[in-house]
N, CA, C and O atoms as CSV, one atom per row, in Angstrom:
chain,resi,resn,atom,element,x,y,z
A,1,MET,N,N,-55.601,61.937,-52.832
A,1,MET,CA,C,-54.298,62.254,-53.388
A,1,MET,C,C,-54.338,61.943,-54.878
A,1,MET,O,O,-54.634,60.814,-55.269
A,2,GLY,N,N,-54.045,62.929,-55.704
A,2,GLY,CA,C,-54.101,62.755,-57.146
A,2,GLY,C,C,-52.841,62.125,-57.684
A,2,GLY,O,O,-51.868,61.898,-56.965
A,3,ILE,N,N,-52.891,61.848,-58.981
A,3,ILE,CA,C,-51.747,61.225,-59.646
A,3,ILE,C,C,-50.533,62.142,-59.571
A,3,ILE,O,O,-49.410,61.679,-59.367
A,4,THR,N,N,-50.757,63.439,-59.736
A,4,THR,CA,C,-49.645,64.392,-59.688
A,4,THR,C,C,-48.976,64.378,-58.321
A,4,THR,O,O,-47.748,64.405,-58.235
A,5,SER,N,N,-49.762,64.337,-57.259
A,5,SER,CA,C,-49.197,64.318,-55.907
A,5,SER,C,C,-48.401,63.042,-55.663
A,5,SER,O,O,-47.325,63.080,-55.067
A,6,LYS,N,N,-48.936,61.910,-56.125
A,6,LYS,CA,C,-48.222,60.641,-55.956
A,6,LYS,C,C,-46.908,60.659,-56.727
A,6,LYS,O,O,-45.873,60.228,-56.218
A,7,ALA,N,N,-46.959,61.161,-57.959
A,7,ALA,CA,C,-45.747,61.209,-58.783
A,7,ALA,C,C,-44.715,62.126,-58.134
A,7,ALA,O,O,-43.524,61.813,-58.115
A,8,GLU,N,N,-45.170,63.249,-57.606
A,8,GLU,CA,C,-44.253,64.174,-56.955
A,8,GLU,C,C,-43.624,63.546,-55.714
A,8,GLU,O,O,-42.429,63.709,-55.470
A,9,THR,N,N,-44.421,62.838,-54.942
A,9,THR,CA,C,-43.915,62.166,-53.747
A,9,THR,C,C,-42.879,61.112,-54.111
A,9,THR,O,O,-41.822,61.032,-53.485
A,10,VAL,N,N,-43.179,60.315,-55.112
A,10,VAL,CA,C,-42.252,59.266,-55.559
A,10,VAL,C,C,-40.972,59.888,-56.094
A,10,VAL,O,O,-39.874,59.412,-55.805
A,11,LEU,N,N,-41.116,60.955,-56.876
A,11,LEU,CA,C,-39.954,61.619,-57.448
A,11,LEU,C,C,-39.074,62.219,-56.356
A,11,LEU,O,O,-37.850,62.092,-56.398
A,12,ASN,N,N,-39.700,62.869,-55.382
A,12,ASN,CA,C,-38.931,63.449,-54.281
A,12,ASN,C,C,-38.199,62.375,-53.489
A,12,ASN,O,O,-37.053,62.567,-53.083
A,13,SER,N,N,-38.860,61.254,-53.273
A,13,SER,CA,C,-38.230,60.152,-52.558
A,13,SER,C,C,-37.028,59.626,-53.338
A,13,SER,O,O,-35.968,59.382,-52.761
A,14,GLY,N,N,-37.193,59.454,-54.635
A,14,GLY,CA,C,-36.099,58.964,-55.471
A,14,GLY,C,C,-34.932,59.932,-55.512
A,14,GLY,O,O,-33.774,59.517,-55.457
A,15,LEU,N,N,-35.231,61.219,-55.609
A,15,LEU,CA,C,-34.171,62.220,-55.627
A,15,LEU,C,C,-33.432,62.274,-54.294
A,15,LEU,O,O,-32.213,62.442,-54.260
A,16,GLU,N,N,-34.170,62.131,-53.206
A,16,GLU,CA,C,-33.537,62.146,-51.886
A,16,GLU,C,C,-32.609,60.944,-51.719
A,16,GLU,O,O,-31.515,61.078,-51.170
A,17,ASP,N,N,-33.035,59.776,-52.185
A,17,ASP,CA,C,-32.173,58.591,-52.120
A,17,ASP,C,C,-30.914,58.781,-52.957
A,17,ASP,O,O,-29.819,58.396,-52.545
A,18,ALA,N,N,-31.079,59.383,-54.143
A,18,ALA,CA,C,-29.931,59.625,-55.016
A,18,ALA,C,C,-28.980,60.640,-54.374
A,18,ALA,O,O,-27.762,60.481,-54.449
A,19,ARG,N,N,-29.528,61.675,-53.748
A,19,ARG,CA,C,-28.694,62.669,-53.064
A,19,ARG,C,C,-27.901,62.015,-51.932
A,19,ARG,O,O,-26.720,62.301,-51.739
A,20,TYR,N,N,-28.567,61.138,-51.191
A,20,TYR,CA,C,-27.910,60.452,-50.079
A,20,TYR,C,C,-26.724,59.625,-50.584
A,20,TYR,O,O,-25.640,59.677,-50.002
A,21,ALA,N,N,-26.926,58.868,-51.660
A,21,ALA,CA,C,-25.847,58.051,-52.220
A,21,ALA,C,C,-24.715,58.933,-52.736
A,21,ALA,O,O,-23.543,58.598,-52.568
A,22,GLY,N,N,-25.053,60.048,-53.358
A,22,GLY,CA,C,-24.034,60.973,-53.844
A,22,GLY,C,C,-23.236,61.587,-52.708
A,22,GLY,O,O,-22.017,61.733,-52.805
A,23,ARG,N,N,-23.926,61.948,-51.626
A,23,ARG,CA,C,-23.221,62.517,-50.468
A,23,ARG,C,C,-22.273,61.495,-49.861
A,23,ARG,O,O,-21.167,61.845,-49.448
A,24,ARG,N,N,-22.695,60.230,-49.801
A,24,ARG,CA,C,-21.821,59.184,-49.263
A,24,ARG,C,C,-20.564,59.036,-50.111
A,24,ARG,O,O,-19.461,58.908,-49.580
A,25,ALA,N,N,-20.733,59.054,-51.436
A,25,ALA,CA,C,-19.585,58.916,-52.330
A,25,ALA,C,C,-18.644,60.110,-52.189
A,25,ALA,O,O,-17.426,59.938,-52.152
A,26,ALA,N,N,-19.202,61.322,-52.109
A,26,ALA,CA,C,-18.378,62.523,-51.961
A,26,ALA,C,C,-17.641,62.519,-50.629
A,26,ALA,O,O,-16.473,62.904,-50.561
A,27,ARG,N,N,-18.318,62.084,-49.570
A,27,ARG,CA,C,-17.677,62.029,-48.254
A,27,ARG,C,C,-16.522,61.036,-48.266
A,27,ARG,O,O,-15.463,61.311,-47.702
A,28,ALA,N,N,-16.718,59.882,-48.904
A,28,ALA,CA,C,-15.645,58.884,-48.981
A,28,ALA,C,C,-14.449,59.437,-49.751
A,28,ALA,O,O,-13.302,59.197,-49.374
A,29,ALA,N,N,-14.713,60.173,-50.823
A,29,ALA,CA,C,-13.618,60.755,-51.604
A,29,ALA,C,C,-12.878,61.824,-50.802
A,29,ALA,O,O,-11.650,61.896,-50.854
A,30,ARG,N,N,-13.621,62.661,-50.053
A,30,ARG,CA,C,-12.976,63.688,-49.232
A,30,ARG,C,C,-12.102,63.057,-48.153
A,30,ARG,O,O,-10.988,63.517,-47.901
A,31,LEU,N,N,-12.612,62.002,-47.518
A,31,LEU,CA,C,-11.832,61.336,-46.468
A,31,LEU,C,C,-10.555,60.729,-47.034
A,31,LEU,O,O,-9.486,60.840,-46.435
A,32,ALA,N,N,-10.675,60.091,-48.181
A,32,ALA,CA,C,-9.501,59.473,-48.795
A,32,ALA,C,C,-8.496,60.549,-49.200
A,32,ALA,O,O,-7.292,60.373,-49.011
A,33,ASN,N,N,-8.977,61.656,-49.754
A,33,ASN,CA,C,-8.092,62.734,-50.169
A,33,ASN,C,C,-7.371,63.336,-48.959
A,33,ASN,O,O,-6.167,63.586,-49.014
A,34,GLY,N,N,-8.097,63.565,-47.882
A,34,GLY,CA,C,-7.478,64.105,-46.670
A,34,GLY,C,C,-6.446,63.163,-46.100
A,34,GLY,O,O,-5.394,63.598,-45.632
A,35,ASP,N,N,-6.736,61.872,-46.135
A,35,ASP,CA,C,-5.807,60.869,-45.628
A,35,ASP,C,C,-4.527,60.854,-46.454
A,35,ASP,O,O,-3.430,60.822,-45.898
A,36,VAL,N,N,-4.658,60.876,-47.762
A,36,VAL,CA,C,-3.486,60.860,-48.642
A,36,VAL,C,C,-2.671,62.134,-48.441
A,36,VAL,O,O,-1.444,62.075,-48.354
A,37,SER,N,N,-3.335,63.280,-48.368
A,37,SER,CA,C,-2.626,64.549,-48.183
A,37,SER,C,C,-1.840,64.554,-46.878
A,37,SER,O,O,-0.691,64.993,-46.849
A,38,ALA,N,N,-2.440,64.079,-45.817
A,38,ALA,CA,C,-1.757,64.036,-44.523
A,38,ALA,C,C,-0.547,63.105,-44.583
A,38,ALA,O,O,0.506,63.423,-44.030
A,39,ARG,N,N,-0.685,61.987,-45.233
A,39,ARG,CA,C,0.435,61.043,-45.317
A,39,ARG,C,C,1.582,61.612,-46.148
A,39,ARG,O,O,2.751,61.422,-45.810
A,40,VAL,N,N,1.248,62.308,-47.233
A,40,VAL,CA,C,2.299,62.915,-48.056
A,40,VAL,C,C,3.028,64.001,-47.267
A,40,VAL,O,O,4.256,64.079,-47.311
A,41,ARG,N,N,2.277,64.843,-46.543
A,41,ARG,CA,C,2.913,65.882,-45.725
A,41,ARG,C,C,3.834,65.253,-44.672
A,41,ARG,O,O,4.950,65.728,-44.462
A,42,ASP,N,N,3.371,64.195,-44.018
A,42,ASP,CA,C,4.206,63.527,-43.012
A,42,ASP,C,C,5.477,62.957,-43.632
A,42,ASP,O,O,6.562,63.075,-43.062
A,43,LEU,N,N,5.339,62.340,-44.799
A,43,LEU,CA,C,6.501,61.765,-45.473
A,43,LEU,C,C,7.503,62.858,-45.834
A,43,LEU,O,O,8.705,62.698,-45.619
A,44,LEU,N,N,7.012,63.960,-46.380
A,44,LEU,CA,C,7.914,65.054,-46.746
A,44,LEU,C,C,8.586,65.672,-45.522
A,44,LEU,O,O,9.769,66.009,-45.564
A,45,ASP,N,N,7.838,65.818,-44.439
A,45,ASP,CA,C,8.432,66.340,-43.202
A,45,ASP,C,C,9.536,65.416,-42.691
A,45,ASP,O,O,10.605,65.876,-42.289
A,46,ASP,N,N,9.270,64.114,-42.711
A,46,ASP,CA,C,10.280,63.148,-42.263
A,46,ASP,C,C,11.526,63.208,-43.140
A,46,ASP,O,O,12.649,63.173,-42.637
A,47,LEU,N,N,11.324,63.298,-44.451
A,47,LEU,CA,C,12.469,63.349,-45.360
A,47,LEU,C,C,13.269,64.638,-45.172
A,47,LEU,O,O,14.499,64.613,-45.183
A,48,GLU,N,N,12.585,65.744,-45.001
A,48,GLU,CA,C,13.277,67.016,-44.784
A,48,GLU,C,C,14.095,66.969,-43.492
A,48,GLU,O,O,15.235,67.431,-43.455
A,49,HIS,N,N,13.516,66.420,-42.458
A,49,HIS,CA,C,14.227,66.298,-41.175
A,49,HIS,C,C,15.459,65.410,-41.325
A,49,HIS,O,O,16.533,65.733,-40.817
A,50,ALA,N,N,15.295,64.294,-42.025
A,50,ALA,CA,C,16.411,63.370,-42.200
A,50,ALA,C,C,17.527,64.022,-43.020
A,50,ALA,O,O,18.704,63.862,-42.698
A,51,LEU,N,N,17.168,64.751,-44.068
A,51,LEU,CA,C,18.186,65.415,-44.895
A,51,LEU,C,C,18.940,66.489,-44.121
A,51,LEU,O,O,20.149,66.654,-44.287
A,52,SER,N,N,18.229,67.205,-43.290
A,52,SER,CA,C,18.887,68.276,-42.531
A,52,SER,C,C,19.837,67.724,-41.468
A,52,SER,O,O,20.742,68.435,-41.033
A,53,ASN,N,N,19.652,66.481,-41.043
A,53,ASN,CA,C,20.492,65.892,-40.006
A,53,ASN,C,C,21.665,65.078,-40.556
A,53,ASN,O,O,22.504,64.616,-39.783
A,54,ALA,N,N,21.739,64.895,-41.879
A,54,ALA,CA,C,22.821,64.103,-42.478
A,54,ALA,C,C,24.092,64.952,-42.548
A,54,ALA,O,O,24.096,66.020,-43.160
A,55,LYS,N,N,25.176,64.470,-41.917
A,55,LYS,CA,C,26.432,65.230,-41.857
A,55,LYS,C,C,27.591,64.497,-42.526
A,55,LYS,O,O,28.419,65.135,-43.174
A,56,SER,N,N,27.670,63.183,-42.386
A,56,SER,CA,C,28.824,62.445,-42.902
A,56,SER,C,C,28.362,61.372,-43.886
A,56,SER,O,O,27.168,61.203,-44.136
A,57,ALA,N,N,29.354,60.643,-44.446
A,57,ALA,CA,C,29.053,59.587,-45.407
A,57,ALA,C,C,28.226,58.468,-44.770
A,57,ALA,O,O,27.333,57.911,-45.408
A,58,SER,N,N,28.529,58.141,-43.505
A,58,SER,CA,C,27.747,57.094,-42.843
A,58,SER,C,C,26.311,57.574,-42.618
A,58,SER,O,O,25.369,56.783,-42.662
A,59,ASP,N,N,26.158,58.876,-42.378
A,59,ASP,CA,C,24.806,59.429,-42.255
A,59,ASP,C,C,24.045,59.320,-43.570
A,59,ASP,O,O,22.836,59.088,-43.579
A,60,VAL,N,N,24.759,59.490,-44.679
A,60,VAL,CA,C,24.123,59.399,-45.998
A,60,VAL,C,C,23.597,57.986,-46.235
A,60,VAL,O,O,22.489,57.808,-46.742
A,61,GLU,N,N,24.396,56.978,-45.867
A,61,GLU,CA,C,23.940,55.593,-46.026
A,61,GLU,C,C,22.728,55.311,-45.135
A,61,GLU,O,O,21.774,54.659,-45.560
A,62,ALA,N,N,22.775,55.799,-43.915
A,62,ALA,CA,C,21.638,55.616,-43.012
A,62,ALA,C,C,20.417,56.354,-43.545
A,62,ALA,O,O,19.287,55.874,-43.456
A,63,LEU,N,N,20.679,57.540,-44.103
A,63,LEU,CA,C,19.591,58.328,-44.682
A,63,LEU,C,C,18.976,57.599,-45.866
A,63,LEU,O,O,17.755,57.558,-46.015
A,64,ARG,N,N,19.836,57.021,-46.713
A,64,ARG,CA,C,19.346,56.277,-47.877
A,64,ARG,C,C,18.458,55.114,-47.427
A,64,ARG,O,O,17.398,54.885,-48.008
A,65,ALA,N,N,18.882,54.390,-46.408
A,65,ALA,CA,C,18.086,53.273,-45.898
A,65,ALA,C,C,16.764,53.771,-45.312
A,65,ALA,O,O,15.709,53.174,-45.529
A,66,GLU,N,N,16.840,54.877,-44.564
A,66,GLU,CA,C,15.622,55.427,-43.952
A,66,GLU,C,C,14.627,55.905,-45.014
A,66,GLU,O,O,13.424,55.667,-44.902
A,67,ILE,N,N,15.144,56.582,-46.049
A,67,ILE,CA,C,14.276,57.056,-47.125
A,67,ILE,C,C,13.633,55.874,-47.849
A,67,ILE,O,O,12.445,55.898,-48.170
A,68,GLY,N,N,14.439,54.839,-48.100
A,68,GLY,CA,C,13.893,53.641,-48.752
A,68,GLY,C,C,12.771,53.016,-47.935
A,68,GLY,O,O,11.742,52.625,-48.486
A,69,ASP,N,N,12.968,52.920,-46.613
A,69,ASP,CA,C,11.930,52.364,-45.741
A,69,ASP,C,C,10.657,53.220,-45.774
A,69,ASP,O,O,9.543,52.704,-45.864
A,70,LYS,N,N,10.853,54.527,-45.700
A,70,LYS,CA,C,9.691,55.420,-45.695
A,70,LYS,C,C,8.949,55.376,-47.022
A,70,LYS,O,O,7.719,55.424,-47.040
A,71,LEU,N,N,9.667,55.287,-48.122
A,71,LEU,CA,C,9.001,55.194,-49.428
A,71,LEU,C,C,8.242,53.880,-49.582
A,71,LEU,O,O,7.138,53.863,-50.126
A,72,ARG,N,N,8.821,52.789,-49.111
A,72,ARG,CA,C,8.106,51.502,-49.156
A,72,ARG,C,C,6.829,51.565,-48.320
A,72,ARG,O,O,5.779,51.074,-48.734
A,73,GLN,N,N,6.934,52.177,-47.138
A,73,GLN,CA,C,5.762,52.312,-46.276
A,73,GLN,C,C,4.702,53.209,-46.927
A,73,GLN,O,O,3.508,52.919,-46.859
A,74,ALA,N,N,5.150,54.297,-47.557
A,74,ALA,CA,C,4.213,55.207,-48.221
A,74,ALA,C,C,3.502,54.498,-49.370
A,74,ALA,O,O,2.293,54.659,-49.539
A,75,ARG,N,N,4.233,53.720,-50.157
A,75,ARG,CA,C,3.597,52.967,-51.252
A,75,ARG,C,C,2.553,51.999,-50.710
A,75,ARG,O,O,1.463,51.866,-51.267
A,76,SER,N,N,2.898,51.335,-49.630
A,76,SER,CA,C,1.950,50.407,-49.009
A,76,SER,C,C,0.707,51.145,-48.514
A,76,SER,O,O,-0.420,50.701,-48.732
A,77,ASP,N,N,0.930,52.283,-47.841
A,77,ASP,CA,C,-0.200,53.071,-47.325
A,77,ASP,C,C,-1.085,53.572,-48.454
A,77,ASP,O,O,-2.310,53.518,-48.351
A,78,PHE,N,N,-0.478,54.060,-49.536
A,78,PHE,CA,C,-1.268,54.567,-50.654
A,78,PHE,C,C,-2.043,53.445,-51.326
A,78,PHE,O,O,-3.166,53.653,-51.787
A,79,GLY,N,N,-1.453,52.261,-51.386
A,79,GLY,CA,C,-2.171,51.112,-51.937
A,79,GLY,C,C,-3.385,50.775,-51.082
A,79,GLY,O,O,-4.447,50.440,-51.607
A,80,ASP,N,N,-3.225,50.864,-49.746
A,80,ASP,CA,C,-4.344,50.614,-48.842
A,80,ASP,C,C,-5.443,51.653,-49.015
A,80,ASP,O,O,-6.627,51.317,-49.024
A,81,VAL,N,N,-5.049,52.919,-49.154
A,81,VAL,CA,C,-6.040,53.988,-49.341
A,81,VAL,C,C,-6.780,53.784,-50.654
A,81,VAL,O,O,-8.002,53.923,-50.711
A,82,ARG,N,N,-6.040,53.454,-51.711
A,82,ARG,CA,C,-6.661,53.234,-53.018
A,82,ARG,C,C,-7.639,52.070,-52.958
A,82,ARG,O,O,-8.736,52.152,-53.511
A,83,ALA,N,N,-7.254,50.992,-52.294
A,83,ALA,CA,C,-8.152,49.838,-52.172
A,83,ALA,C,C,-9.388,50.194,-51.363
A,83,ALA,O,O,-10.491,49.762,-51.698
A,84,ASN,N,N,-9.220,50.973,-50.308
A,84,ASN,CA,C,-10.355,51.395,-49.484
A,84,ASN,C,C,-11.301,52.285,-50.280
A,84,ASN,O,O,-12.520,52.124,-50.203
A,85,LEU,N,N,-10.743,53.227,-51.047
A,85,LEU,CA,C,-11.576,54.104,-51.868
A,85,LEU,C,C,-12.316,53.304,-52.934
A,85,LEU,O,O,-13.491,53.560,-53.199
A,86,ARG,N,N,-11.641,52.345,-53.541
A,86,ARG,CA,C,-12.280,51.499,-54.559
A,86,ARG,C,C,-13.417,50.689,-53.930
A,86,ARG,O,O,-14.479,50.538,-54.534
A,87,ARG,N,N,-13.196,50.168,-52.716
A,87,ARG,CA,C,-14.239,49.402,-52.032
A,87,ARG,C,C,-15.446,50.279,-51.743
A,87,ARG,O,O,-16.585,49.861,-51.950
A,88,ARG,N,N,-15.199,51.500,-51.261
A,88,ARG,CA,C,-16.310,52.414,-50.961
A,88,ARG,C,C,-17.073,52.794,-52.225
A,88,ARG,O,O,-18.303,52.846,-52.222
A,89,ALA,N,N,-16.342,53.058,-53.303
A,89,ALA,CA,C,-16.999,53.404,-54.567
A,89,ALA,C,C,-17.839,52.237,-55.074
A,89,ALA,O,O,-18.936,52.443,-55.593
A,90,ASN,N,N,-17.338,51.022,-54.929
A,90,ASN,CA,C,-18.107,49.849,-55.347
A,90,ASN,C,C,-19.372,49.688,-54.518
A,90,ASN,O,O,-20.417,49.304,-55.043
A,91,GLU,N,N,-19.283,49.983,-53.216
A,91,GLU,CA,C,-20.473,49.898,-52.364
A,91,GLU,C,C,-21.540,50.894,-52.816
A,91,GLU,O,O,-22.720,50.554,-52.903
A,92,VAL,N,N,-21.117,52.120,-53.100
A,92,VAL,CA,C,-22.075,53.138,-53.554
A,92,VAL,C,C,-22.645,52.743,-54.901
A,92,VAL,O,O,-23.843,52.904,-55.134
A,93,TRP,N,N,-21.807,52.225,-55.797
A,93,TRP,CA,C,-22.276,51.802,-57.115
A,93,TRP,C,C,-23.304,50.672,-56.983
A,93,TRP,O,O,-24.342,50.698,-57.644
A,94,GLU,N,N,-23.021,49.694,-56.143
A,94,GLU,CA,C,-23.947,48.582,-55.956
A,94,GLU,C,C,-25.267,49.062,-55.350
A,94,GLU,O,O,-26.337,48.570,-55.707
A,95,GLU,N,N,-25.181,50.022,-54.435
A,95,GLU,CA,C,-26.393,50.580,-53.842
A,95,GLU,C,C,-27.226,51.312,-54.896
A,95,GLU,O,O,-28.445,51.155,-54.951
A,96,ALA,N,N,-26.563,52.103,-55.723
A,96,ALA,CA,C,-27.272,52.826,-56.790
A,96,ALA,C,C,-27.856,51.847,-57.802
A,96,ALA,O,O,-28.989,52.019,-58.251
A,97,ASP,N,N,-27.093,50.827,-58.159
A,97,ASP,CA,C,-27.574,49.831,-59.107
A,97,ASP,C,C,-28.787,49.088,-58.555
A,97,ASP,O,O,-29.755,48.846,-59.276
A,98,GLY,N,N,-28.731,48.732,-57.283
A,98,GLY,CA,C,-29.870,48.068,-56.652
A,98,GLY,C,C,-31.092,48.968,-56.624
A,98,GLY,O,O,-32.212,48.509,-56.850
A,99,TYR,N,N,-30.882,50.256,-56.347
A,99,TYR,CA,C,-32.001,51.198,-56.324
A,99,TYR,C,C,-32.650,51.285,-57.701
A,99,TYR,O,O,-33.876,51.275,-57.817
A,100,VAL,N,N,-31.829,51.371,-58.737
A,100,VAL,CA,C,-32.366,51.471,-60.102
A,100,VAL,C,C,-33.157,50.221,-60.460
A,100,VAL,O,O,-34.208,50.314,-61.093
A,101,HIS,N,N,-32.661,49.049,-60.061
A,101,HIS,CA,C,-33.369,47.817,-60.389
A,101,HIS,C,C,-34.641,47.633,-59.559
A,101,HIS,O,O,-35.619,47.057,-60.035
A,102,GLU,N,N,-34.626,48.120,-58.326
A,102,GLU,CA,C,-35.808,47.995,-57.478
A,102,GLU,C,C,-36.888,49.013,-57.833
A,102,GLU,O,O,-38.079,48.735,-57.691
A,103,ARG,N,N,-36.472,50.188,-58.294
A,103,ARG,CA,C,-37.422,51.272,-58.565
A,103,ARG,C,C,-37.144,51.888,-59.939
A,103,ARG,O,O,-36.706,53.036,-60.018
A,104,PRO,N,N,-37.391,51.151,-61.011
A,104,PRO,CA,C,-37.057,51.696,-62.330
A,104,PRO,C,C,-37.893,52.927,-62.700
A,104,PRO,O,O,-37.377,53.849,-63.332
A,105,TRP,N,N,-39.152,52.956,-62.323
A,105,TRP,CA,C,-40.008,54.089,-62.706
A,105,TRP,C,C,-39.630,55.348,-61.924
A,105,TRP,O,O,-39.643,56.447,-62.478
A,106,GLN,N,N,-39.299,55.197,-60.661
A,106,GLN,CA,C,-38.872,56.357,-59.893
A,106,GLN,C,C,-37.565,56.911,-60.464
A,106,GLN,O,O,-37.376,58.125,-60.550
A,107,THR,N,N,-36.669,56.003,-60.851
A,107,THR,CA,C,-35.401,56.426,-61.433
A,107,THR,C,C,-35.640,57.152,-62.747
A,107,THR,O,O,-35.042,58.196,-63.010
A,108,LEU,N,N,-36.505,56.600,-63.556
A,108,LEU,CA,C,-36.831,57.235,-64.831
A,108,LEU,C,C,-37.427,58.620,-64.595
A,108,LEU,O,O,-37.095,59.569,-65.306
A,109,GLY,N,N,-38.297,58.739,-63.608
A,109,GLY,CA,C,-38.882,60.034,-63.277
A,109,GLY,C,C,-37.834,61.020,-62.793
A,109,GLY,O,O,-37.867,62.193,-63.164
A,110,ALA,N,N,-36.902,60.554,-61.964
A,110,ALA,CA,C,-35.843,61.431,-61.461
A,110,ALA,C,C,-34.948,61.905,-62.602
A,110,ALA,O,O,-34.590,63.081,-62.663
A,111,VAL,N,N,-34.589,61.003,-63.495
A,111,VAL,CA,C,-33.755,61.374,-64.639
A,111,VAL,C,C,-34.501,62.360,-65.534
A,111,VAL,O,O,-33.914,63.328,-66.019
A,112,ALA,N,N,-35.794,62.115,-65.755
A,112,ALA,CA,C,-36.588,63.031,-66.578
A,112,ALA,C,C,-36.669,64.413,-65.938
A,112,ALA,O,O,-36.580,65.424,-66.634
A,113,ALA,N,N,-36.837,64.462,-64.628
A,113,ALA,CA,C,-36.912,65.749,-63.940
A,113,ALA,C,C,-35.593,66.501,-64.047
A,113,ALA,O,O,-35.581,67.707,-64.295
A,114,VAL,N,N,-34.490,65.798,-63.861
A,114,VAL,CA,C,-33.180,66.438,-63.975
A,114,VAL,C,C,-32.959,66.930,-65.404
A,114,VAL,O,O,-32.463,68.038,-65.610
A,115,ALA,N,N,-33.324,66.113,-66.388
A,115,ALA,CA,C,-33.172,66.510,-67.789
A,115,ALA,C,C,-34.044,67.732,-68.103
A,115,ALA,O,O,-33.625,68.621,-68.844
A,116,LEU,N,N,-35.232,67.773,-67.549
A,116,LEU,CA,C,-36.125,68.902,-67.760
A,116,LEU,C,C,-35.517,70.187,-67.181
A,116,LEU,O,O,-35.523,71.234,-67.828
A,117,VAL,N,N,-35.002,70.090,-65.976
A,117,VAL,CA,C,-34.385,71.262,-65.338
A,117,VAL,C,C,-33.161,71.712,-66.127
A,117,VAL,O,O,-32.993,72.906,-66.377
A,118,LEU,N,N,-32.299,70.765,-66.526
A,118,LEU,CA,C,-31.112,71.124,-67.302
A,118,LEU,C,C,-31.498,71.718,-68.647
A,118,LEU,O,O,-30.871,72.671,-69.107
A,119,GLY,N,N,-32.522,71.166,-69.278
A,119,GLY,CA,C,-33.002,71.726,-70.540
A,119,GLY,C,C,-33.537,73.136,-70.370
A,119,GLY,O,O,-33.311,74.000,-71.218
A,120,PHE,N,N,-34.242,73.365,-69.283
A,120,PHE,CA,C,-34.765,74.686,-68.999
A,120,PHE,C,C,-33.632,75.685,-68.787
A,120,PHE,O,O,-33.664,76.803,-69.301
A,121,ILE,N,N,-32.627,75.257,-68.016
A,121,ILE,CA,C,-31.476,76.134,-67.750
A,121,ILE,C,C,-30.711,76.416,-69.044
A,121,ILE,O,O,-30.327,77.556,-69.305
A,122,ALA,N,N,-30.491,75.383,-69.847
A,122,ALA,CA,C,-29.761,75.554,-71.110
A,122,ALA,C,C,-30.542,76.436,-72.087
A,122,ALA,O,O,-29.942,77.193,-72.850
A,123,GLY,N,N,-31.865,76.342,-72.068
A,123,GLY,CA,C,-32.692,77.145,-72.953
A,123,GLY,C,C,-32.682,78.614,-72.595
A,123,GLY,O,O,-32.894,79.461,-73.462
A,124,ARG,N,N,-32.440,78.932,-71.335
A,124,ARG,CA,C,-32.431,80.322,-70.886
A,124,ARG,C,C,-31.090,80.994,-71.172
A,124,ARG,O,O,-31.006,82.222,-71.190
A,125,SER,N,N,-30.050,80.205,-71.392
A,125,SER,CA,C,-28.708,80.768,-71.600
A,125,SER,C,C,-28.587,81.406,-72.963
A,125,SER,O,O,-27.528,81.930,-73.308
């Protein structure tokens, strides 16, 4: 096995690890986005239902209390989602940072390969 084959193997391994970490980060973002979207839709549906059922002044007060409760719950839920997304992003960042520190030459090779490809693409434009 020549130097070129070894370098290619190391580079492919490094790129595959980087792709894996990127896919994990993207999946976490998609899950968080879907969760937030579903919660917002549920909140809006609940509010629309409550507004359509309000008939008298006492209903308005009950509606105001119900809306306040739902908004407090939504704020709490969104805070939980944000904290979960931040935790997941930190995990991916720590994994990437550890990879760079454990394999600096592979990382340098991967960055050089990406820069070479981007330079080639930019040069053709």
